[in-house]
C-alpha positions as CSV (number, residue, x, y, z in Angstrom):
1,M,-4.5,15.5,-9.1
2,Q,-5.5,13.6,-5.9
3,F,-3.0,13.6,-3.0
4,G,-2.9,10.8,-0.4
5,W,-0.5,9.8,2.3
6,L,1.0,6.3,2.9
7,T,2.2,5.8,6.4
8,L,5.1,3.4,7.2
9,A,5.9,4.7,10.6
10,L,8.9,3.2,12.5
11,S,8.9,3.3,16.3
12,P,12.5,3.2,17.6
13,S,11.6,1.4,20.8
14,P,8.7,-0.3,22.6
15,E,8.6,2.5,25.1
16,E,7.8,5.0,22.3
17,D,5.1,2.8,20.6
18,A,2.1,4.3,22.4
19,A,3.2,7.9,21.7
20,R,3.9,7.1,18.0
21,I,0.5,5.5,17.6
22,E,-1.2,8.7,19.0
23,Q,0.9,10.8,16.6
24,Q,-0.3,8.7,13.7
25,I,-3.9,9.3,14.6
26,E,-3.3,13.1,15.0
27,Q,-1.5,13.2,11.6
28,V,-4.3,11.4,9.8
29,C,-6.8,13.9,11.3
30,Y,-4.6,16.8,10.2
31,A,-4.3,15.3,6.7
32,E,-8.0,15.3,6.4
33,E,-8.1,18.9,7.5
34,L,-5.5,19.8,4.8
35,G,-7.6,18.1,2.1
36,F,-5.8,14.9,1.5
37,S,-8.0,12.4,-0.4
38,D,-6.8,9.2,1.3
39,V,-4.5,7.6,3.8
40,W,-2.9,4.2,3.3
41,L,-1.9,1.9,6.1
42,T,0.8,-0.7,6.0
43,E,1.0,-4.0,7.8
44,H,4.2,-5.2,9.4
45,Y,5.0,-7.0,12.6
46,F,7.5,-7.5,15.4
47,T,10.2,-4.9,14.7
48,G,8.5,-1.4,15.1
49,E,7.7,-0.9,11.5
50,S,4.0,0.0,11.0
51,V,4.0,0.9,14.6
52,Y,0.3,0.0,15.0
53,N,1.0,-3.4,13.4
54,D,-2.7,-4.4,13.2
55,S,-3.8,-2.0,10.4
56,L,-7.4,-3.2,10.5
57,L,-7.9,-2.4,14.2
58,F,-6.0,0.9,13.8
59,A,-8.3,1.8,10.8
60,S,-11.3,1.4,13.1
61,A,-9.9,4.3,15.3
62,L,-9.4,6.4,12.2
63,A,-12.9,5.6,10.9
64,V,-14.6,7.1,13.9
65,K,-12.2,10.1,14.2
66,T,-12.5,11.2,10.6
67,S,-15.4,11.9,8.3
68,R,-14.2,12.4,4.7
69,I,-10.7,10.9,4.0
70,R,-10.7,7.5,2.5
71,I,-8.8,4.8,4.4
72,G,-6.8,2.3,2.4
73,F,-4.6,-0.7,3.1
74,A,-1.2,-1.0,1.3
75,V,-1.4,-3.9,1.7
76,V,-3.3,-6.5,3.8
77,Q,-1.0,-9.5,4.0
78,M,-3.6,-12.1,3.1
79,P,-1.9,-15.2,4.5
80,F,-2.0,-13.7,8.0
81,H,-5.8,-13.4,8.1
82,H,-8.6,-16.0,8.1
83,P,-10.7,-14.8,5.1
84,V,-14.1,-15.1,6.8
85,R,-12.8,-13.1,9.8
86,L,-11.3,-10.6,7.4
87,A,-14.5,-10.3,5.4
88,V,-16.4,-9.5,8.6
89,Q,-13.8,-6.9,9.8
90,L,-13.7,-5.1,6.5
91,A,-17.5,-5.0,6.3
92,L,-17.7,-3.5,9.8
93,L,-15.0,-1.0,8.9
94,D,-16.9,0.0,5.8
95,N,-19.9,0.6,8.0
96,L,-18.0,2.6,10.6
97,S,-16.4,4.7,7.9
98,H,-19.7,5.1,5.9
99,G,-18.1,3.5,2.8
100,R,-14.6,4.9,2.9
101,I,-12.5,1.7,2.8
102,D,-10.1,0.7,0.0
103,V,-8.3,-2.7,0.4
104,G,-4.9,-3.4,-1.2
105,I,-4.2,-7.1,-1.0
106,G,-0.9,-9.0,-1.2
107,K,0.6,-12.4,-0.5
108,G,2.9,-11.1,2.2
109,T,6.3,-9.6,2.2
110,V,8.9,-11.4,0.1
111,Y,11.8,-10.2,2.3
112,N,10.6,-10.6,6.0
113,E,10.2,-14.3,6.3
114,Y,10.2,-13.8,10.1
115,E,6.6,-12.4,9.8
116,F,5.4,-15.7,8.4
117,V,7.3,-17.6,11.0
118,G,5.7,-15.5,13.7
119,H,2.2,-16.4,12.4
120,G,3.2,-20.1,12.3
121,L,3.6,-20.1,8.5
122,R,6.2,-20.1,5.8
123,S,6.0,-18.2,2.6
124,H,6.3,-21.0,0.0
125,D,2.5,-21.4,-0.3
126,S,1.6,-17.7,0.3
127,R,0.3,-17.1,-3.3
128,E,-2.0,-20.1,-3.1
129,R,-3.3,-19.0,0.4
130,M,-3.9,-15.5,-1.0
131,E,-5.8,-16.8,-4.0
132,E,-8.2,-18.9,-1.9
133,A,-8.6,-16.1,0.7
134,V,-9.5,-13.5,-2.0
135,E,-12.1,-15.8,-3.5
136,I,-13.7,-16.4,-0.1
137,L,-13.6,-12.7,0.7
138,E,-15.3,-11.6,-2.4
139,R,-17.9,-14.4,-2.3
140,A,-18.7,-13.8,1.3
141,W,-19.8,-10.3,0.5
142,R,-22.0,-11.5,-2.4
143,E,-23.3,-14.9,-1.4
144,A,-25.6,-16.2,1.4
145,P,-25.1,-18.9,2.3
146,L,-21.5,-19.5,1.2
147,T,-19.8,-22.9,1.1
148,Y,-16.2,-23.2,0.2
149,D,-14.1,-26.4,0.1
150,G,-10.4,-25.5,-0.6
151,K,-6.9,-26.7,0.1
152,F,-6.4,-24.3,3.1
153,Y,-10.0,-23.2,4.0
154,K,-13.2,-25.2,4.3
155,V,-16.0,-23.0,5.5
156,H,-19.8,-22.7,5.5
157,V,-21.2,-19.2,6.2
158,P,-25.0,-18.8,6.6
159,E,-24.8,-15.0,6.0
160,L,-22.2,-12.3,6.4
161,R,-23.4,-9.5,8.8
162,P,-23.1,-6.6,8.6
163,R,-23.0,-6.2,4.9
164,P,-20.5,-3.7,3.5
165,V,-21.8,-0.2,2.6
166,Q,-20.0,-0.4,-0.7
167,R,-21.5,-3.0,-2.9
168,P,-20.6,-5.7,-3.5
169,G,-17.8,-4.8,-1.1
170,P,-14.9,-2.4,-0.6
171,P,-12.7,-2.1,-3.7
172,L,-9.8,-4.6,-3.8
173,W,-6.6,-3.0,-5.1
174,R,-3.4,-4.7,-6.2
175,S,0.2,-3.5,-5.8
176,V,1.9,-3.9,-9.1
177,I,5.4,-3.4,-10.6
178,S,5.9,-5.7,-13.6
179,P,4.6,-4.8,-17.0
180,G,2.4,-7.9,-17.2
181,S,0.7,-7.1,-13.9
182,F,-0.4,-3.7,-15.2
183,T,-2.0,-5.3,-18.2
184,E,-3.6,-8.1,-16.3
185,C,-5.1,-5.7,-13.7
186,G,-6.4,-3.6,-16.4
187,K,-8.2,-6.5,-18.0
188,L,-9.8,-7.4,-14.7
189,G,-10.7,-3.8,-13.9
190,V,-8.7,-3.8,-10.7
191,P,-7.5,-0.5,-9.2
192,I,-3.7,-0.4,-8.8
193,L,-1.0,1.3,-6.8
194,T,2.7,1.1,-7.6
195,A,6.1,2.5,-6.3
196,R,9.7,2.9,-7.2
197,L,9.3,3.5,-11.0
198,P,11.5,6.1,-12.8
199,V,9.4,8.7,-14.6
200,P,10.0,7.3,-18.2
201,R,8.7,3.9,-17.1
202,I,5.5,5.4,-15.5
203,K,4.2,6.5,-18.8
204,E,4.8,3.1,-20.3
205,R,3.2,1.3,-17.4
206,W,0.1,3.5,-17.4
207,A,-0.2,2.8,-21.2
208,L,-0.2,-0.9,-20.5
209,Y,-2.9,-0.5,-17.8
210,R,-5.0,1.5,-20.2
211,A,-4.6,-1.1,-22.9
212,G,-5.6,-3.8,-20.4
213,L,-8.7,-1.8,-19.5
214,Q,-9.7,-1.6,-23.2
215,A,-8.9,-5.3,-23.8
216,G,-11.1,-6.2,-20.8
217,G,-14.1,-4.4,-22.4
218,H,-14.7,-1.9,-19.7
219,D,-16.8,1.1,-20.5
220,Q,-15.3,4.5,-20.8
221,A,-16.6,5.7,-17.5
222,T,-15.0,2.7,-15.7
223,Q,-11.7,3.3,-17.6
224,D,-11.6,7.0,-16.6
225,R,-12.4,6.2,-13.0
226,L,-9.7,3.5,-12.7
227,L,-7.1,5.6,-14.5
228,A,-7.8,8.5,-12.1
229,Q,-7.6,6.2,-9.1
230,S,-4.3,4.6,-10.1
231,A,-1.8,5.6,-7.4
232,L,1.9,6.2,-7.4
233,W,3.8,6.2,-4.1
234,R,6.8,8.4,-3.5
235,N,8.9,9.4,-0.5
236,V,8.5,13.2,-0.1
237,Y,11.0,15.5,1.7
238,V,10.8,19.2,1.5
239,A,13.5,21.6,2.9
240,E,14.6,25.1,2.4
241,S,17.1,24.1,-0.3
242,D,17.6,21.3,-2.7
243,A,21.0,20.4,-1.2
244,Q,19.6,20.3,2.4
245,A,16.7,18.1,1.3
246,E,18.9,15.6,-0.5
247,E,21.4,15.4,2.4
248,E,18.7,14.9,5.1
249,L,16.6,12.5,3.0
250,A,19.7,10.4,2.1
251,T,20.6,10.2,5.8
252,L,17.1,9.0,6.8
253,L,17.0,6.5,3.9
254,T,20.3,5.1,5.0
255,E,19.1,4.7,8.6
256,T,15.9,3.0,7.3
257,R,17.9,0.6,5.1
258,H,20.2,-0.4,7.9
259,H,17.3,-1.1,10.2
260,M,15.6,-3.2,7.4
261,M,18.8,-5.2,6.7
262,H,19.5,-5.7,10.4
263,V,16.1,-7.2,11.3
264,R,16.1,-9.5,8.3
265,E,19.6,-10.8,9.1
266,A,18.6,-11.1,12.8
267,Y,15.2,-12.7,12.5
268,N,14.8,-14.5,9.1
269,P,15.4,-18.2,9.4
270,P,18.7,-19.5,8.1
271,D,17.1,-21.5,5.3
272,F,15.3,-18.5,3.8
273,E,16.5,-16.8,0.6
274,P,14.4,-14.2,-1.2
275,G,14.0,-15.0,-4.9
276,P,16.5,-13.0,-7.1
277,E,13.6,-11.7,-9.1
278,T,12.3,-9.9,-6.0
279,L,15.5,-8.0,-5.3
280,N,16.4,-4.5,-6.4
281,P,19.3,-2.2,-5.3
282,W,17.3,-1.0,-2.3
283,T,16.4,-4.5,-1.0
284,D,19.5,-6.5,-2.0
285,P,21.9,-6.7,1.0
286,K,24.8,-7.3,-1.4
287,V,24.3,-3.8,-2.9
288,S,26.1,-1.0,-1.0
289,D,24.5,2.1,0.3
290,D,26.4,4.1,-2.3
291,E,24.3,2.5,-5.0
292,A,21.1,1.9,-3.1
293,I,20.5,5.4,-1.9
294,P,20.8,7.1,-5.3
295,Y,18.5,4.4,-6.7
296,V,15.8,5.3,-4.2
297,L,16.3,9.0,-4.6
298,S,15.9,8.8,-8.4
299,T,13.1,6.2,-8.6
300,G,11.1,6.6,-5.4
301,S,11.4,10.1,-4.0
302,L,10.3,13.7,-4.4
303,Y,12.7,16.0,-2.6
304,G,14.1,19.5,-2.6
305,S,12.9,23.0,-2.1
306,P,9.1,23.6,-2.4
307,S,9.6,24.9,-5.9
308,R,11.6,21.9,-7.0
309,V,9.1,19.5,-5.6
310,R,6.3,21.3,-7.4
311,E,8.3,20.8,-10.6
312,Q,8.7,17.1,-9.9
313,V,5.0,16.7,-9.3
314,A,4.2,18.5,-12.5
315,E,6.5,16.1,-14.3
316,L,4.5,13.2,-12.9
317,A,1.3,14.8,-14.0
318,E,2.6,15.1,-17.5
319,V,3.2,11.4,-17.8
320,G,-0.3,10.6,-16.6
321,V,-0.2,10.3,-12.8
322,R,-3.4,11.6,-11.3
323,H,-3.2,10.1,-7.8
324,L,0.0,10.7,-5.8
325,L,0.8,9.4,-2.4
326,G,2.8,12.4,-1.2
327,E,2.5,15.7,0.7
328,H,3.6,19.4,1.1
329,V,3.0,20.5,-2.5
330,M,-0.7,19.5,-2.8
331,P,-2.3,23.0,-2.8
332,A,-0.6,23.9,-6.1
333,F,-2.2,21.0,-7.9
334,R,-5.5,20.3,-6.1
335,R,-8.6,20.9,-8.2
336,T,-10.8,23.8,-6.9
């Protein structure tokens, strides 16, 4: 099993941002020393979440301070980036890291409309913007010259320089949760990452992805590689006892949820309502903490004493997970 680390660092105040950013760099360097396979950066703005905010610029610092660990984005919010500029930045990052970049892509958060407003946008056309941007991104790495005449972008690029180290470009990952998305990504041969699935559902989703890979006609080596890459994200909290871990993690999750609900209520425009299909007990403000916290503990967390967390990781391995974004228990499962 591969172990990676997804960082969603929250800085409590502007005065602490600089120190928190330095801590993130130190932690990534330490994760590489410990043998983590990858680190995944998130992208949020304006409220202290993802304290570095600009994950692309932050990744450049990591690229020159590390030598082995892969650097992923979970995810790049595509509407906030001009696709040609993004293609150049990712190609440069791939050169700086000597081919260690993985790029998760998404249409932008479905809850934080204030992030769109802050970029002079609204989210109603975010999927269309993303689809155009992804096409330009992929073609810019392959074609010279490139001419594109779309709804949102009209560009002519003589040639993209520098070219990415990974050809034709850094792998583009998708964050998935619905059954159909697993199947579709399998057909397309797209690497995936997912979160907040109970253990019985994981085996079902992995089976759908495998079936999609087969339906897409991918050779066995490609299927094996993509299944090994498929990543599951979990909160990880290890303490001396199971009870201590549950109590402390529940407290931290409650604080995080209160922050999340506060900034959305304070900054989202009054005409914005997230679609009901995007809500779950963790994200729905109408759901109480008494229901939301147990939901996250059961579907999105590994916690307890070291021995209990090792058991939980073993349970994930049994249902097919071979790439876990977690920490603390890695040495017991890492291949030698």
